[in-house]
C-alpha positions in Angstrom: 57.2 96.2 137.2 60.7 97.4 138.1 60.5 95.5 141.4 59.3 92.4 139.6 62.2 92.5 137.1 64.7 93.2 139.8 63.4 90.3 141.8 63.5 88.0 138.8 67.2 88.8 138.3 67.8 88.2 142.0 66.0 84.9 141.8 68.1 83.9 138.8 71.3 84.9 140.6 70.4 82.7 143.6 69.5 79.7 141.4 72.9 80.0 139.7 74.8 80.2 143.0 73.5 77.0 144.5 72.6 73.6 143.0 69.4 73.3 144.9 67.2 75.7 147.0 64.4 74.6 149.3 61.3 76.6 148.4 60.8 78.1 151.8 64.4 79.4 152.0 64.3 80.8 148.5 61.1 82.7 149.2 62.5 84.0 152.5 65.7 85.2 150.7 63.5 87.1 148.2 61.0 88.3 150.8 58.0 87.0 148.9 55.3 84.4 149.5 55.5 80.8 148.1 52.8 81.7 145.6 54.8 84.7 144.3 57.9 82.6 144.1 56.0 80.1 141.9 55.0 82.9 139.6 58.6 84.2 139.4 59.8 80.6 138.6 57.2 80.4 135.8 58.5 83.8 134.5 62.0 82.4 134.3 60.8 79.3 132.4 59.1 81.6 129.9 62.4 83.3 129.4 64.1 80.0 128.5 65.6 79.0 131.9 65.0 75.3 132.6 64.0 75.4 136.3 63.1 72.0 137.9 60.8 71.8 140.8 60.6 69.2 143.5 57.2 69.1 145.2 56.3 68.3 148.8 57.1 69.6 152.2 60.8 69.5 151.5 60.3 70.7 147.9 62.5 73.2 146.2 64.0 74.4 142.9 67.1 74.1 140.8 68.4 75.1 137.4 68.8 72.2 135.0 70.9 72.0 131.8 68.9 73.2 128.8 69.1 72.8 125.0 70.8 76.2 124.7 72.9 78.5 127.0 70.6 81.2 128.5 71.9 84.6 129.7 73.9 84.3 132.9 73.9 86.6 135.9 77.4 87.2 137.5 78.4 89.3 140.4 81.3 91.8 140.4 84.0 89.4 141.4 82.9 86.9 138.8 82.7 89.6 136.1 86.3 90.7 136.7 87.5 87.0 136.7 85.6 86.4 133.5 87.2 89.4 131.7 90.7 88.5 132.9 90.2 84.9 131.8 89.0 86.0 128.4 91.9 88.4 128.0 94.3 85.5 128.6 92.4 83.3 126.1 92.5 86.1 123.5 96.3 85.9 123.5 96.1 82.3 122.2 96.8 80.6 125.5 94.5 77.8 124.3 94.5 76.9 120.6 91.3 77.4 118.7 89.4 79.7 121.1 91.1 83.0 120.6 88.6 84.4 118.1 85.6 83.4 120.1 87.2 84.8 123.2 87.5 88.2 121.6 83.9 88.1 120.6 82.7 87.4 124.1 85.2 89.9 125.6 83.8 92.6 123.3 80.2 91.9 124.6 81.2 91.8 128.2 83.4 94.9 128.2 80.7 96.9 126.4 78.3 96.6 129.3 80.8 96.5 132.2 80.5 99.3 134.7 83.4 101.8 134.8 84.3 100.8 138.3 84.8 97.2 137.2 86.8 98.2 134.2 89.2 100.0 136.4 89.7 96.9 138.5 90.4 94.8 135.4 92.9 97.4 134.1 94.6 97.6 137.5 94.8 93.8 137.7 96.3 93.5 134.2 98.8 96.3 134.8 100.0 94.9 138.1 100.3 91.3 137.0 103.5 89.9 135.6 103.6 86.4 134.0 106.2 84.2 135.8 106.9 81.8 133.0 109.5 82.2 130.3 107.8 79.8 127.9 105.3 82.3 126.4 105.1 82.5 122.7 107.9 84.6 121.2 105.5 86.9 119.4 104.6 90.1 121.3 101.3 90.0 123.2 98.4 92.1 122.0 96.7 94.3 124.5 93.1 93.1 125.0 91.9 96.7 125.2 93.2 97.2 121.6 91.5 94.0 120.5 88.1 95.0 122.0 88.3 98.5 120.6 89.0 97.2 117.1 86.4 94.5 117.4 83.7 97.0 118.4 84.7 99.3 115.4 84.4 96.3 113.1 81.0 95.3 114.4 79.6 98.9 114.3 81.2 99.8 110.9 82.9 102.8 112.5 86.1 104.4 111.2 89.2 104.0 113.3 92.3 106.1 113.9 95.5 104.7 115.4 99.3 104.9 115.4 101.0 102.0 113.6 104.6 100.8 114.0 105.9 99.1 110.9 108.5 96.2 110.9 111.3 98.7 110.2 110.3 100.7 113.3 108.7 103.6 111.4 105.5 105.0 113.1 102.7 106.4 111.1 99.2 107.6 111.8 96.4 105.6 110.2 92.8 106.3 109.4 90.9 103.1 108.3 87.6 101.5 107.8 88.0 98.3 109.9 86.6 95.1 108.4 87.6 92.0 110.4 90.0 90.7 113.0 91.8 87.5 112.0 93.9 85.3 114.3 96.8 83.5 112.7 99.1 81.5 115.0 99.7 83.7 118.0 99.2 86.9 116.2 96.1 89.1 115.5 95.6 91.0 112.2 93.2 93.8 111.4 91.9 93.7 107.8 90.9 97.3 106.9 90.6 99.7 104.1 93.3 102.4 104.5 91.7 105.8 103.7 95.0 107.5 103.2 96.5 105.0 100.8 93.2 104.1 99.3 93.7 100.4 99.4 93.1 97.3 101.6 95.8 96.5 104.2 96.7 94.0 106.9 97.8 95.5 110.3 99.4 93.5 113.0 97.3 94.2 116.1 100.4 94.1 118.4 101.8 97.1 116.5 98.6 99.1 116.8 98.8 101.9 119.4 96.0 104.0 120.9 93.1 103.0 118.6 90.1 105.3 118.8 86.8 105.3 117.0 85.9 108.6 115.2 82.1 108.3 115.3 81.9 108.2 111.5 80.1 105.2 110.1 80.8 103.7 106.7 79.3 101.2 104.2 81.2 98.0 103.8 83.5 97.8 100.7 84.1 94.7 98.6 87.1 92.8 99.9 89.4 91.6 97.2 89.5 88.1 98.6 87.2 85.2 99.4 87.2 86.3 103.1 89.3 88.2 105.6 91.3 85.1 106.5 92.2 84.4 102.9 93.3 88.1 102.5 95.6 87.8 105.5 97.1 84.5 104.3 97.8 86.0 100.9 99.5 89.0 102.5 101.7 86.7 104.6 103.0 84.6 101.7 105.8 87.2 101.1 106.7 87.4 104.8 109.7 85.3 105.9 108.5 82.1 107.3 109.2 81.2 111.0 111.7 78.4 111.7 110.5 74.8 111.7 112.6 73.0 114.3 113.0 69.3 114.6 115.2 67.4 117.1 115.6 63.8 118.3 115.8 63.5 122.1 117.3 60.7 124.2 114.4 60.6 126.6 111.0 59.0 126.8 108.2 60.9 125.1 106.1 61.2 128.3 109.0 62.9 130.1 109.6 65.4 127.3 105.9 66.2 127.0 105.8 66.9 130.7 108.6 69.4 130.4 108.0 71.2 127.0 104.8 69.6 125.6 103.0 72.9 125.9 105.3 74.5 123.3 106.0 71.6 121.0 104.8 68.4 119.4 106.4 65.3 120.9 106.2 61.9 119.1 107.5 58.6 120.5 110.3 56.9 118.4 110.8 54.1 120.9 110.8 53.6 124.7 113.8 55.8 125.3 113.7 58.3 122.4 111.3 60.8 120.9 111.0 63.3 118.1 110.4 67.0 119.0 108.9 69.5 116.6 108.2 73.2 117.1 107.7 76.4 115.1 109.5 79.5 116.4 110.3 83.0 115.2 113.6 83.0 117.1 116.1 80.1 117.2 117.2 81.1 120.7 113.8 80.3 122.0 114.1 76.8 120.4 117.4 76.2 122.2 115.9 77.3 125.5 113.1 74.8 125.1 115.4 72.0 124.1 117.6 72.7 127.1 114.7 72.4 129.4 114.3 68.8 128.4 117.3 67.9 130.5 118.3 65.2 128.0 120.8 64.7 125.2 119.4 65.6 121.8 120.3 65.8 118.1 119.2 68.7 115.9 117.7 67.5 112.6 116.7 70.9 111.2 117.1 73.7 110.4 120.8 74.0 109.6 121.0 77.5 111.1 120.3 76.0 114.5 123.5 74.0 114.4 125.6 77.2 114.2 123.5 78.8 117.0 124.0 75.7 119.1 127.8 75.8 118.7 127.8 79.4 119.7 125.8 78.7 122.8 127.9 75.7 123.6 131.1 77.7 123.4 129.8 80.4 125.7 128.4 77.9 128.2 131.7 76.0 128.2 133.6 79.2 129.0 131.2 80.0 131.8 131.6 76.5 133.3 135.4 76.8 133.2 135.2 79.8 135.6 133.1 78.9 138.6 
């Protein structure tokens, strides 16, 4: 039975690696007869994999698209690439998929062999992003996210160090409830066992999270859901800057230069309106400078003062080549 199961996985891996396999070559790869191969194909179909067969002397097999995504078999290199890609997506590199990326990342990391985890950790530690256009918010370590996600899923108490906005570090012991993604930040909604109340924790400020092994029963959250609880907590937090500027350049050119970090709307053939939300005004000035076009700041008023300061310093630098 073990050999049969192992052979079935090997067959699935081969079918996923090539679009079409001649039956004789596939049987030879597996070291089985054509009859045994047909039985293995039937077994895959029973498991939900849509395998199509082409009959005749040149007949063979191929995987087809099904109504639902069946389990996939990946090799070591593919597993490492999958985790690294999910880690990047979890940082909000693509809008709308951060939460699902963390869910998938949690499932993959849980079953990943230690030797592959070491490769993923080494790759992450030795890789430096080359662009300066990343979001201004600090990145959240994917290991922190997966540890928290597993604790939420398993209803297991969690301990970690937490650095508040003022820089004060405290030790926390919580019952984790949910992870919530807001903008480019992750928040942990949890019941604080020391303060005996519900709290939001910014995940990028969480250090060395560790599960305790102690399980708990879910408490009633004082909000409609975790997302509503986070939004309510953020209402008293200073809002980020809403920046708007008019650029003397075609919208297509501006989108090509800074479209990833802003919304660009055409005003006419030679002008466009640029909007972005930033936590730091210096970041907005860098983005506007990359347009390589004249522009006029519409809002906020604070950006005018920052622009004059930058302009004075740049003028001094240009006067002394």
